[in-house]
PyMOL Python script that loads the backbone (N, CA, C, O; Angstrom):
from pymol import cmd

cmd.read_pdbstr("""\
ATOM      1  N   MET A   1      15.862  60.145 -33.368  1.00  0.00           N
ATOM      2  CA  MET A   1      14.734  59.681 -33.620  1.00  0.00           C
ATOM      3  C   MET A   1      14.623  58.200 -33.366  1.00  0.00           C
ATOM      4  O   MET A   1      15.657  57.681 -33.786  1.00  0.00           O
ATOM      5  N   LYS A   2      13.732  57.214 -32.809  1.00  0.00           N
ATOM      6  CA  LYS A   2      13.608  55.857 -32.445  1.00  0.00           C
ATOM      7  C   LYS A   2      12.604  54.594 -33.432  1.00  0.00           C
ATOM      8  O   LYS A   2      11.374  54.638 -33.439  1.00  0.00           O
ATOM      9  N   THR A   3      12.973  54.107 -33.788  1.00  0.00           N
ATOM     10  CA  THR A   3      11.743  52.915 -34.310  1.00  0.00           C
ATOM     11  C   THR A   3      10.998  52.446 -32.761  1.00  0.00           C
ATOM     12  O   THR A   3      11.399  51.962 -31.703  1.00  0.00           O
ATOM     13  N   ILE A   4      10.023  52.786 -33.187  1.00  0.00           N
ATOM     14  CA  ILE A   4       9.239  51.638 -32.200  1.00  0.00           C
ATOM     15  C   ILE A   4       7.792  50.879 -32.589  1.00  0.00           C
ATOM     16  O   ILE A   4       6.828  51.411 -33.141  1.00  0.00           O
ATOM     17  N   LEU A   5       7.879  49.890 -32.275  1.00  0.00           N
ATOM     18  CA  LEU A   5       7.037  49.370 -32.591  1.00  0.00           C
ATOM     19  C   LEU A   5       6.062  48.817 -31.656  1.00  0.00           C
ATOM     20  O   LEU A   5       6.458  48.342 -30.592  1.00  0.00           O
ATOM     21  N   THR A   6       4.447  48.842 -32.049  1.00  0.00           N
ATOM     22  CA  THR A   6       3.216  48.174 -31.124  1.00  0.00           C
ATOM     23  C   THR A   6       2.670  47.041 -31.484  1.00  0.00           C
ATOM     24  O   THR A   6       2.642  46.557 -32.616  1.00  0.00           O
ATOM     25  N   LEU A   7       2.135  46.523 -30.283  1.00  0.00           N
ATOM     26  CA  LEU A   7       0.558  45.660 -30.851  1.00  0.00           C
ATOM     27  C   LEU A   7      -0.346  45.768 -29.681  1.00  0.00           C
ATOM     28  O   LEU A   7      -0.524  45.992 -28.483  1.00  0.00           O
ATOM     29  N   GLN A   8      -0.938  45.352 -31.230  1.00  0.00           N
ATOM     30  CA  GLN A   8      -2.869  45.556 -30.579  1.00  0.00           C
ATOM     31  C   GLN A   8      -3.452  44.348 -30.907  1.00  0.00           C
ATOM     32  O   GLN A   8      -3.409  43.743 -31.978  1.00  0.00           O
ATOM     33  N   GLN A   9      -4.063  44.029 -29.758  1.00  0.00           N
ATOM     34  CA  GLN A   9      -4.606  42.424 -30.176  1.00  0.00           C
ATOM     35  C   GLN A   9      -6.681  43.074 -30.003  1.00  0.00           C
ATOM     36  O   GLN A   9      -7.068  43.879 -29.156  1.00  0.00           O
ATOM     37  N   TYR A  10      -7.561  42.407 -31.056  1.00  0.00           N
ATOM     38  CA  TYR A  10      -9.098  42.439 -30.721  1.00  0.00           C
ATOM     39  C   TYR A  10      -9.458  41.133 -30.561  1.00  0.00           C
ATOM     40  O   TYR A  10      -8.937  40.110 -31.005  1.00  0.00           O
ATOM     41  N   LYS A  11     -10.576  41.325 -29.756  1.00  0.00           N
ATOM     42  CA  LYS A  11     -11.449  39.966 -29.629  1.00  0.00           C
ATOM     43  C   LYS A  11     -12.315  39.635 -30.807  1.00  0.00           C
ATOM     44  O   LYS A  11     -12.809  38.530 -31.036  1.00  0.00           O
ATOM     45  N   THR A  12     -12.426  40.606 -31.448  1.00  0.00           N
ATOM     46  CA  THR A  12     -13.189  40.516 -32.775  1.00  0.00           C
ATOM     47  C   THR A  12     -12.737  40.994 -34.118  1.00  0.00           C
ATOM     48  O   THR A  12     -12.201  42.095 -33.988  1.00  0.00           O
ATOM     49  N   PRO A  13     -12.747  40.674 -35.087  1.00  0.00           N
ATOM     50  CA  PRO A  13     -11.793  40.877 -35.957  1.00  0.00           C
ATOM     51  C   PRO A  13     -11.690  42.992 -35.887  1.00  0.00           C
ATOM     52  O   PRO A  13     -12.523  43.729 -35.360  1.00  0.00           O
ATOM     53  N   LEU A  14     -10.508  43.378 -36.547  1.00  0.00           N
ATOM     54  CA  LEU A  14     -10.900  44.898 -36.155  1.00  0.00           C
ATOM     55  C   LEU A  14     -11.399  45.143 -38.046  1.00  0.00           C
ATOM     56  O   LEU A  14     -10.891  44.600 -39.027  1.00  0.00           O
ATOM     57  N   THR A  15     -12.591  46.189 -37.985  1.00  0.00           N
ATOM     58  CA  THR A  15     -13.048  46.501 -39.144  1.00  0.00           C
ATOM     59  C   THR A  15     -12.101  47.512 -39.912  1.00  0.00           C
ATOM     60  O   THR A  15     -11.038  47.772 -39.349  1.00  0.00           O
ATOM     61  N   VAL A  16     -12.316  48.010 -40.926  1.00  0.00           N
ATOM     62  CA  VAL A  16     -11.853  49.282 -41.623  1.00  0.00           C
ATOM     63  C   VAL A  16     -12.675  50.940 -40.872  1.00  0.00           C
ATOM     64  O   VAL A  16     -12.224  52.037 -40.542  1.00  0.00           O
ATOM     65  N   GLU A  17     -13.771  50.433 -40.876  1.00  0.00           N
ATOM     66  CA  GLU A  17     -14.296  51.693 -39.898  1.00  0.00           C
ATOM     67  C   GLU A  17     -14.151  51.748 -38.707  1.00  0.00           C
ATOM     68  O   GLU A  17     -14.136  52.934 -38.380  1.00  0.00           O
ATOM     69  N   ALA A  18     -14.012  50.971 -37.701  1.00  0.00           N
ATOM     70  CA  ALA A  18     -12.921  50.954 -36.788  1.00  0.00           C
ATOM     71  C   ALA A  18     -11.699  51.157 -36.519  1.00  0.00           C
ATOM     72  O   ALA A  18     -11.406  51.468 -35.364  1.00  0.00           O
ATOM     73  N   ARG A  19     -10.994  51.069 -37.214  1.00  0.00           N
ATOM     74  CA  ARG A  19      -9.242  51.679 -37.279  1.00  0.00           C
ATOM     75  C   ARG A  19      -9.549  53.000 -37.826  1.00  0.00           C
ATOM     76  O   ARG A  19      -8.897  53.887 -37.276  1.00  0.00           O
ATOM     77  N   ASP A  20     -10.402  53.426 -38.811  1.00  0.00           N
ATOM     78  CA  ASP A  20     -10.250  54.956 -38.882  1.00  0.00           C
ATOM     79  C   ASP A  20     -10.994  55.620 -37.773  1.00  0.00           C
ATOM     80  O   ASP A  20     -10.923  56.843 -37.656  1.00  0.00           O
ATOM     81  N   VAL A  21     -11.781  54.816 -36.861  1.00  0.00           N
ATOM     82  CA  VAL A  21     -12.315  55.638 -36.027  1.00  0.00           C
ATOM     83  C   VAL A  21     -11.136  56.193 -34.848  1.00  0.00           C
ATOM     84  O   VAL A  21     -11.046  57.201 -34.146  1.00  0.00           O
ATOM     85  N   ALA A  22     -10.432  55.145 -35.019  1.00  0.00           N
ATOM     86  CA  ALA A  22      -9.157  54.458 -33.575  1.00  0.00           C
ATOM     87  C   ALA A  22      -8.367  56.233 -35.007  1.00  0.00           C
ATOM     88  O   ALA A  22      -8.613  57.421 -35.216  1.00  0.00           O
ATOM     89  N   ALA A  23      -7.858  55.643 -35.276  1.00  0.00           N
ATOM     90  CA  ALA A  23      -6.920  56.737 -36.055  1.00  0.00           C
ATOM     91  C   ALA A  23      -7.058  58.242 -36.147  1.00  0.00           C
ATOM     92  O   ALA A  23      -6.328  59.233 -36.163  1.00  0.00           O
ATOM     93  N   GLY A  24      -8.546  57.890 -36.208  1.00  0.00           N
ATOM     94  CA  GLY A  24      -9.103  59.736 -36.094  1.00  0.00           C
ATOM     95  C   GLY A  24      -8.692  60.138 -34.925  1.00  0.00           C
ATOM     96  O   GLY A  24      -8.314  61.302 -34.795  1.00  0.00           O
ATOM     97  N   ARG A  25      -8.688  59.102 -33.676  1.00  0.00           N
ATOM     98  CA  ARG A  25      -8.091  59.720 -31.696  1.00  0.00           C
ATOM     99  C   ARG A  25      -6.576  59.749 -31.910  1.00  0.00           C
ATOM    100  O   ARG A  25      -5.952  60.754 -31.568  1.00  0.00           O
ATOM    101  N   LEU A  26      -6.077  58.908 -32.349  1.00  0.00           N
ATOM    102  CA  LEU A  26      -4.862  58.680 -32.583  1.00  0.00           C
ATOM    103  C   LEU A  26      -3.905  59.833 -33.071  1.00  0.00           C
ATOM    104  O   LEU A  26      -3.011  60.365 -32.414  1.00  0.00           O
ATOM    105  N   ASN A  27      -4.273  60.095 -34.320  1.00  0.00           N
ATOM    106  CA  ASN A  27      -3.235  61.417 -35.021  1.00  0.00           C
ATOM    107  C   ASN A  27      -3.219  62.173 -34.323  1.00  0.00           C
ATOM    108  O   ASN A  27      -2.021  62.239 -34.049  1.00  0.00           O
ATOM    109  N   PRO A  28      -3.890  63.157 -33.537  1.00  0.00           N
ATOM    110  CA  PRO A  28      -3.922  64.146 -33.018  1.00  0.00           C
ATOM    111  C   PRO A  28      -2.614  64.128 -31.562  1.00  0.00           C
ATOM    112  O   PRO A  28      -1.920  65.037 -31.105  1.00  0.00           O
ATOM    113  N   CYS A  29      -2.696  63.135 -31.311  1.00  0.00           N
ATOM    114  CA  CYS A  29      -2.447  62.405 -30.158  1.00  0.00           C
ATOM    115  C   CYS A  29      -0.771  62.098 -30.479  1.00  0.00           C
ATOM    116  O   CYS A  29       0.164  62.109 -29.678  1.00  0.00           O
ATOM    117  N   LEU A  30      -0.761  61.825 -31.940  1.00  0.00           N
ATOM    118  CA  LEU A  30       0.656  61.660 -32.097  1.00  0.00           C
ATOM    119  C   LEU A  30       1.595  62.954 -32.795  1.00  0.00           C
ATOM    120  O   LEU A  30       2.808  63.161 -32.745  1.00  0.00           O
ATOM    121  N   GLU A  31       0.633  63.612 -33.369  1.00  0.00           N
ATOM    122  CA  GLU A  31       1.428  65.486 -33.564  1.00  0.00           C
ATOM    123  C   GLU A  31       1.503  66.103 -32.392  1.00  0.00           C
ATOM    124  O   GLU A  31       2.171  67.137 -32.364  1.00  0.00           O
ATOM    125  N   GLU A  32       0.720  65.543 -30.900  1.00  0.00           N
ATOM    126  CA  GLU A  32       1.542  66.849 -29.795  1.00  0.00           C
ATOM    127  C   GLU A  32       2.115  65.794 -29.238  1.00  0.00           C
ATOM    128  O   GLU A  32       1.698  65.721 -28.083  1.00  0.00           O
ATOM    129  N   TYR A  33       2.845  64.957 -29.467  1.00  0.00           N
ATOM    130  CA  TYR A  33       3.961  63.840 -28.823  1.00  0.00           C
ATOM    131  C   TYR A  33       5.318  63.958 -29.664  1.00  0.00           C
ATOM    132  O   TYR A  33       6.449  63.579 -29.360  1.00  0.00           O
ATOM    133  N   GLY A  34       4.869  64.581 -30.776  1.00  0.00           N
ATOM    134  CA  GLY A  34       5.853  64.686 -32.008  1.00  0.00           C
ATOM    135  C   GLY A  34       5.775  62.948 -32.321  1.00  0.00           C
ATOM    136  O   GLY A  34       6.574  62.343 -31.606  1.00  0.00           O
ATOM    137  N   ILE A  35       5.425  62.561 -32.723  1.00  0.00           N
ATOM    138  CA  ILE A  35       5.777  61.129 -33.124  1.00  0.00           C
ATOM    139  C   ILE A  35       5.570  60.713 -34.112  1.00  0.00           C
ATOM    140  O   ILE A  35       4.410  60.342 -33.936  1.00  0.00           O
ATOM    141  N   THR A  36       5.929  60.331 -35.618  1.00  0.00           N
ATOM    142  CA  THR A  36       5.659  59.835 -36.786  1.00  0.00           C
ATOM    143  C   THR A  36       5.366  58.437 -36.676  1.00  0.00           C
ATOM    144  O   THR A  36       6.023  57.631 -36.019  1.00  0.00           O
ATOM    145  N   TRP A  37       3.844  58.075 -37.686  1.00  0.00           N
ATOM    146  CA  TRP A  37       3.503  57.305 -38.316  1.00  0.00           C
ATOM    147  C   TRP A  37       4.226  56.606 -39.507  1.00  0.00           C
ATOM    148  O   TRP A  37       4.417  57.145 -40.598  1.00  0.00           O
ATOM    149  N   LYS A  38       4.592  55.386 -39.179  1.00  0.00           N
ATOM    150  CA  LYS A  38       5.620  54.881 -40.485  1.00  0.00           C
ATOM    151  C   LYS A  38       4.607  53.706 -41.720  1.00  0.00           C
ATOM    152  O   LYS A  38       4.469  53.619 -42.940  1.00  0.00           O
ATOM    153  N   ARG A  39       4.015  52.871 -40.295  1.00  0.00           N
ATOM    154  CA  ARG A  39       3.495  51.991 -41.333  1.00  0.00           C
ATOM    155  C   ARG A  39       2.799  50.904 -40.124  1.00  0.00           C
ATOM    156  O   ARG A  39       3.085  50.810 -38.930  1.00  0.00           O
ATOM    157  N   SER A  40       1.743  50.113 -40.976  1.00  0.00           N
ATOM    158  CA  SER A  40       1.229  49.403 -39.811  1.00  0.00           C
ATOM    159  C   SER A  40       0.435  47.760 -40.806  1.00  0.00           C
ATOM    160  O   SER A  40      -0.126  47.622 -41.893  1.00  0.00           O
ATOM    161  N   PHE A  41       0.897  46.630 -39.443  1.00  0.00           N
ATOM    162  CA  PHE A  41       0.585  45.258 -40.320  1.00  0.00           C
ATOM    163  C   PHE A  41      -0.287  44.781 -39.579  1.00  0.00           C
ATOM    164  O   PHE A  41      -0.074  44.554 -38.388  1.00  0.00           O
ATOM    165  N   LEU A  42      -1.654  44.503 -40.297  1.00  0.00           N
ATOM    166  CA  LEU A  42      -2.719  43.803 -39.493  1.00  0.00           C
ATOM    167  C   LEU A  42      -2.502  42.531 -40.108  1.00  0.00           C
ATOM    168  O   LEU A  42      -1.963  42.447 -41.212  1.00  0.00           O
ATOM    169  N   SER A  43      -3.005  41.238 -39.264  1.00  0.00           N
ATOM    170  CA  SER A  43      -2.707  40.015 -39.400  1.00  0.00           C
ATOM    171  C   SER A  43      -3.682  39.480 -40.415  1.00  0.00           C
ATOM    172  O   SER A  43      -4.434  40.363 -40.828  1.00  0.00           O
ATOM    173  N   GLN A  44      -3.876  38.346 -40.913  1.00  0.00           N
ATOM    174  CA  GLN A  44      -5.022  38.031 -41.963  1.00  0.00           C
ATOM    175  C   GLN A  44      -5.992  38.192 -41.440  1.00  0.00           C
ATOM    176  O   GLN A  44      -6.856  38.949 -41.881  1.00  0.00           O
ATOM    177  N   ASP A  45      -6.175  37.095 -39.676  1.00  0.00           N
ATOM    178  CA  ASP A  45      -7.594  36.956 -39.661  1.00  0.00           C
ATOM    179  C   ASP A  45      -8.045  38.671 -38.975  1.00  0.00           C
ATOM    180  O   ASP A  45      -9.226  38.883 -38.699  1.00  0.00           O
ATOM    181  N   CYS A  46      -7.538  39.200 -38.873  1.00  0.00           N
ATOM    182  CA  CYS A  46      -7.305  40.849 -38.283  1.00  0.00           C
ATOM    183  C   CYS A  46      -7.663  41.382 -37.109  1.00  0.00           C
ATOM    184  O   CYS A  46      -8.384  42.320 -36.766  1.00  0.00           O
ATOM    185  N   LEU A  47      -6.627  40.125 -36.258  1.00  0.00           N
ATOM    186  CA  LEU A  47      -6.946  39.933 -34.929  1.00  0.00           C
ATOM    187  C   LEU A  47      -6.067  40.723 -34.169  1.00  0.00           C
ATOM    188  O   LEU A  47      -6.253  41.108 -33.014  1.00  0.00           O
ATOM    189  N   GLN A  48      -4.927  40.977 -35.018  1.00  0.00           N
ATOM    190  CA  GLN A  48      -3.725  41.600 -33.982  1.00  0.00           C
ATOM    191  C   GLN A  48      -2.976  42.711 -34.753  1.00  0.00           C
ATOM    192  O   GLN A  48      -2.876  42.343 -35.924  1.00  0.00           O
ATOM    193  N   MET A  49      -2.580  43.559 -34.621  1.00  0.00           N
ATOM    194  CA  MET A  49      -2.116  44.740 -35.945  1.00  0.00           C
ATOM    195  C   MET A  49      -0.474  45.498 -34.799  1.00  0.00           C
ATOM    196  O   MET A  49      -0.452  46.021 -33.684  1.00  0.00           O
ATOM    197  N   TRP A  50       0.303  45.275 -35.502  1.00  0.00           N
ATOM    198  CA  TRP A  50       1.663  45.916 -35.509  1.00  0.00           C
ATOM    199  C   TRP A  50       1.533  47.022 -36.349  1.00  0.00           C
ATOM    200  O   TRP A  50       1.222  47.146 -37.533  1.00  0.00           O
ATOM    201  N   CYS A  51       2.040  48.288 -34.898  1.00  0.00           N
ATOM    202  CA  CYS A  51       2.159  49.327 -36.025  1.00  0.00           C
ATOM    203  C   CYS A  51       4.150  49.962 -36.296  1.00  0.00           C
ATOM    204  O   CYS A  51       4.804  49.030 -35.828  1.00  0.00           O
ATOM    205  N   GLN A  52       4.805  50.675 -36.631  1.00  0.00           N
ATOM    206  CA  GLN A  52       5.469  51.193 -36.289  1.00  0.00           C
ATOM    207  C   GLN A  52       5.576  52.873 -36.752  1.00  0.00           C
ATOM    208  O   GLN A  52       5.165  53.517 -37.717  1.00  0.00           O
ATOM    209  N   PHE A  53       6.523  53.261 -35.253  1.00  0.00           N
ATOM    210  CA  PHE A  53       6.419  54.632 -35.288  1.00  0.00           C
ATOM    211  C   PHE A  53       7.672  55.072 -35.268  1.00  0.00           C
ATOM    212  O   PHE A  53       8.497  54.197 -35.006  1.00  0.00           O
ATOM    213  N   GLU A  54       8.201  56.431 -35.511  1.00  0.00           N
ATOM    214  CA  GLU A  54       9.101  56.780 -35.172  1.00  0.00           C
ATOM    215  C   GLU A  54       9.158  58.284 -33.906  1.00  0.00           C
ATOM    216  O   GLU A  54       8.862  59.433 -34.234  1.00  0.00           O
ATOM    217  N   ALA A  55       9.566  57.904 -32.617  1.00  0.00           N
ATOM    218  CA  ALA A  55       9.530  58.580 -31.759  1.00  0.00           C
ATOM    219  C   ALA A  55      10.411  59.335 -30.671  1.00  0.00           C
ATOM    220  O   ALA A  55      11.552  58.965 -30.950  1.00  0.00           O
ATOM    221  N   THR A  56      10.473  59.946 -29.895  1.00  0.00           N
ATOM    222  CA  THR A  56      11.733  60.109 -28.908  1.00  0.00           C
ATOM    223  C   THR A  56      11.827  58.759 -28.299  1.00  0.00           C
ATOM    224  O   THR A  56      12.920  58.353 -28.693  1.00  0.00           O
ATOM    225  N   ASP A  57      11.494  58.181 -27.837  1.00  0.00           N
ATOM    226  CA  ASP A  57      11.111  56.548 -26.760  1.00  0.00           C
ATOM    227  C   ASP A  57      10.034  55.750 -27.133  1.00  0.00           C
ATOM    228  O   ASP A  57       9.217  56.000 -28.020  1.00  0.00           O
ATOM    229  N   ALA A  58      10.061  55.136 -26.675  1.00  0.00           N
ATOM    230  CA  ALA A  58       8.904  54.058 -26.248  1.00  0.00           C
ATOM    231  C   ALA A  58       8.167  54.450 -25.774  1.00  0.00           C
ATOM    232  O   ALA A  58       7.064  54.147 -26.229  1.00  0.00           O
ATOM    233  N   GLU A  59       8.186  55.451 -24.461  1.00  0.00           N
ATOM    234  CA  GLU A  59       6.997  56.088 -23.466  1.00  0.00           C
ATOM    235  C   GLU A  59       6.206  57.229 -23.864  1.00  0.00           C
ATOM    236  O   GLU A  59       5.311  57.593 -23.102  1.00  0.00           O
ATOM    237  N   ALA A  60       6.475  58.064 -25.330  1.00  0.00           N
ATOM    238  CA  ALA A  60       5.925  58.737 -25.613  1.00  0.00           C
ATOM    239  C   ALA A  60       4.882  57.687 -26.268  1.00  0.00           C
ATOM    240  O   ALA A  60       3.794  57.560 -25.706  1.00  0.00           O
ATOM    241  N   VAL A  61       5.135  56.994 -27.326  1.00  0.00           N
ATOM    242  CA  VAL A  61       4.411  55.774 -27.766  1.00  0.00           C
ATOM    243  C   VAL A  61       3.393  55.829 -26.897  1.00  0.00           C
ATOM    244  O   VAL A  61       2.418  56.513 -27.206  1.00  0.00           O
ATOM    245  N   ARG A  62       3.410  55.244 -25.854  1.00  0.00           N
ATOM    246  CA  ARG A  62       2.583  54.640 -24.962  1.00  0.00           C
ATOM    247  C   ARG A  62       1.690  56.080 -24.465  1.00  0.00           C
ATOM    248  O   ARG A  62       0.467  56.007 -24.575  1.00  0.00           O
ATOM    249  N   GLN A  63       2.260  57.304 -23.954  1.00  0.00           N
ATOM    250  CA  GLN A  63       1.278  58.040 -23.472  1.00  0.00           C
ATOM    251  C   GLN A  63       0.539  58.532 -24.502  1.00  0.00           C
ATOM    252  O   GLN A  63      -0.655  58.734 -24.283  1.00  0.00           O
ATOM    253  N   ALA A  64       1.062  58.809 -25.761  1.00  0.00           N
ATOM    254  CA  ALA A  64       0.071  59.069 -27.385  1.00  0.00           C
ATOM    255  C   ALA A  64      -0.994  58.042 -27.082  1.00  0.00           C
ATOM    256  O   ALA A  64      -2.020  58.585 -26.674  1.00  0.00           O
ATOM    257  N   CYS A  65      -1.067  56.778 -27.152  1.00  0.00           N
ATOM    258  CA  CYS A  65      -1.777  55.855 -27.250  1.00  0.00           C
ATOM    259  C   CYS A  65      -2.793  55.913 -26.037  1.00  0.00           C
ATOM    260  O   CYS A  65      -4.002  55.956 -26.260  1.00  0.00           O
ATOM    261  N   ARG A  66      -2.256  55.915 -24.678  1.00  0.00           N
ATOM    262  CA  ARG A  66      -3.004  56.400 -23.423  1.00  0.00           C
ATOM    263  C   ARG A  66      -4.276  57.683 -23.505  1.00  0.00           C
ATOM    264  O   ARG A  66      -5.386  57.910 -23.025  1.00  0.00           O
ATOM    265  N   SER A  67      -3.312  58.292 -24.420  1.00  0.00           N
ATOM    266  CA  SER A  67      -4.479  59.583 -24.188  1.00  0.00           C
ATOM    267  C   SER A  67      -5.554  59.703 -25.600  1.00  0.00           C
ATOM    268  O   SER A  67      -6.371  60.610 -25.765  1.00  0.00           O
ATOM    269  N   ALA A  68      -5.307  58.523 -26.559  1.00  0.00           N
ATOM    270  CA  ALA A  68      -6.685  58.412 -27.271  1.00  0.00           C
ATOM    271  C   ALA A  68      -7.043  56.832 -27.203  1.00  0.00           C
ATOM    272  O   ALA A  68      -7.525  56.246 -28.172  1.00  0.00           O
ATOM    273  N   ASP A  69      -6.813  56.310 -26.186  1.00  0.00           N
ATOM    274  CA  ASP A  69      -7.959  55.528 -25.581  1.00  0.00           C
ATOM    275  C   ASP A  69      -7.305  54.010 -26.761  1.00  0.00           C
ATOM    276  O   ASP A  69      -7.935  53.068 -27.240  1.00  0.00           O
ATOM    277  N   ILE A  70      -6.174  54.299 -26.842  1.00  0.00           N
ATOM    278  CA  ILE A  70      -5.560  52.966 -27.844  1.00  0.00           C
ATOM    279  C   ILE A  70      -4.872  51.641 -27.093  1.00  0.00           C
ATOM    280  O   ILE A  70      -3.641  51.668 -27.082  1.00  0.00           O
ATOM    281  N   PRO A  71      -5.584  50.345 -26.389  1.00  0.00           N
ATOM    282  CA  PRO A  71      -5.050  49.998 -25.789  1.00  0.00           C
ATOM    283  C   PRO A  71      -3.714  49.281 -26.649  1.00  0.00           C
ATOM    284  O   PRO A  71      -3.742  49.104 -27.867  1.00  0.00           O
ATOM    285  N   LEU A  72      -2.920  49.030 -26.048  1.00  0.00           N
ATOM    286  CA  LEU A  72      -1.766  47.736 -26.236  1.00  0.00           C
ATOM    287  C   LEU A  72      -1.313  47.032 -25.916  1.00  0.00           C
ATOM    288  O   LEU A  72      -0.939  47.269 -24.768  1.00  0.00           O
ATOM    289  N   ALA A  73      -0.996  45.978 -26.296  1.00  0.00           N
ATOM    290  CA  ALA A  73      -0.684  44.351 -25.860  1.00  0.00           C
ATOM    291  C   ALA A  73       0.643  44.708 -25.393  1.00  0.00           C
ATOM    292  O   ALA A  73       1.063  44.356 -24.291  1.00  0.00           O
ATOM    293  N   GLY A  74       1.513  45.618 -26.478  1.00  0.00           N
ATOM    294  CA  GLY A  74       2.993  45.803 -26.185  1.00  0.00           C
ATOM    295  C   GLY A  74       3.970  46.808 -26.993  1.00  0.00           C
ATOM    296  O   GLY A  74       3.978  46.940 -28.217  1.00  0.00           O
ATOM    297  N   VAL A  75       4.861  47.547 -25.987  1.00  0.00           N
ATOM    298  CA  VAL A  75       5.695  48.387 -26.664  1.00  0.00           C
ATOM    299  C   VAL A  75       6.825  48.137 -27.168  1.00  0.00           C
ATOM    300  O   VAL A  75       7.549  47.718 -26.265  1.00  0.00           O
ATOM    301  N   TRP A  76       7.546  48.186 -28.473  1.00  0.00           N
ATOM    302  CA  TRP A  76       9.146  48.157 -27.950  1.00  0.00           C
ATOM    303  C   TRP A  76       9.552  49.100 -28.681  1.00  0.00           C
ATOM    304  O   TRP A  76       8.679  49.667 -29.338  1.00  0.00           O
ATOM    305  N   GLN A  77      10.874  49.551 -28.811  1.00  0.00           N
ATOM    306  CA  GLN A  77      12.288  49.892 -29.659  1.00  0.00           C
ATOM    307  C   GLN A  77      12.767  49.000 -30.031  1.00  0.00           C
ATOM    308  O   GLN A  77      13.285  48.193 -29.260  1.00  0.00           O
ATOM    309  N   VAL A  78      12.754  48.834 -31.423  1.00  0.00           N
ATOM    310  CA  VAL A  78      13.575  48.050 -32.203  1.00  0.00           C
ATOM    311  C   VAL A  78      14.929  48.809 -33.030  1.00  0.00           C
ATOM    312  O   VAL A  78      15.403  49.945 -33.014  1.00  0.00           O
ATOM    313  N   GLN A  79      15.298  47.381 -33.829  1.00  0.00           N
ATOM    314  CA  GLN A  79      16.088  48.196 -34.711  1.00  0.00           C
ATOM    315  C   GLN A  79      15.861  47.398 -35.809  1.00  0.00           C
ATOM    316  O   GLN A  79      15.631  46.189 -35.790  1.00  0.00           O
ATOM    317  N   LEU A  80      15.963  48.373 -37.095  1.00  0.00           N
ATOM    318  CA  LEU A  80      15.352  48.114 -38.598  1.00  0.00           C
ATOM    319  C   LEU A  80      17.094  47.565 -39.016  1.00  0.00           C
ATOM    320  O   LEU A  80      17.948  48.371 -38.645  1.00  0.00           O
ATOM    321  N   ARG A  81      17.404  46.822 -39.437  1.00  0.00           N
ATOM    322  CA  ARG A  81      18.255  46.422 -40.282  1.00  0.00           C
ATOM    323  C   ARG A  81      17.915  45.291 -41.526  1.00  0.00           C
ATOM    324  O   ARG A  81      17.363  44.191 -41.527  1.00  0.00           O
ATOM    325  N   GLU A  82      18.732  46.416 -42.908  1.00  0.00           N
ATOM    326  CA  GLU A  82      18.651  45.879 -44.202  1.00  0.00           C
ATOM    327  C   GLU A  82      19.389  44.317 -44.549  1.00  0.00           C
ATOM    328  O   GLU A  82      20.338  43.820 -43.942  1.00  0.00           O
ATOM    329  N   SER A  83      18.778  43.843 -45.494  1.00  0.00           N
ATOM    330  CA  SER A  83      19.404  43.049 -45.617  1.00  0.00           C
ATOM    331  C   SER A  83      20.654  42.949 -46.709  1.00  0.00           C
ATOM    332  O   SER A  83      20.841  43.749 -47.626  1.00  0.00           O
ATOM    333  N   ALA A  84      21.585  41.619 -46.357  1.00  0.00           N
ATOM    334  CA  ALA A  84      22.569  42.367 -47.191  1.00  0.00           C
ATOM    335  C   ALA A  84      22.512  41.837 -48.462  1.00  0.00           C
ATOM    336  O   ALA A  84      23.235  42.285 -49.352  1.00  0.00           O
TER     337      ALA A  84
END
""", "prot")
cmd.dss("prot")
cmd.show_as("cartoon", "prot")
cmd.util.cbc("prot")
cmd.orient("prot")
């Protein structure tokens, strides 16, 4: 599995309620594509959110998000490096 990072951008601050609705749509799609959500980071102003997933490739994450109607500003395969 590969580490995939996504970016979502919002015109208005993301609320807890909106995040929960989106997660409810996305979770079944992640399962369908064999993707594991690892963590999310929300900017202080709640206008950007980065999410980390484990998936076969970035395209699987794109497809799952499209299926859940989750618009993405970017999707990248990344390498996690532990500090020495």
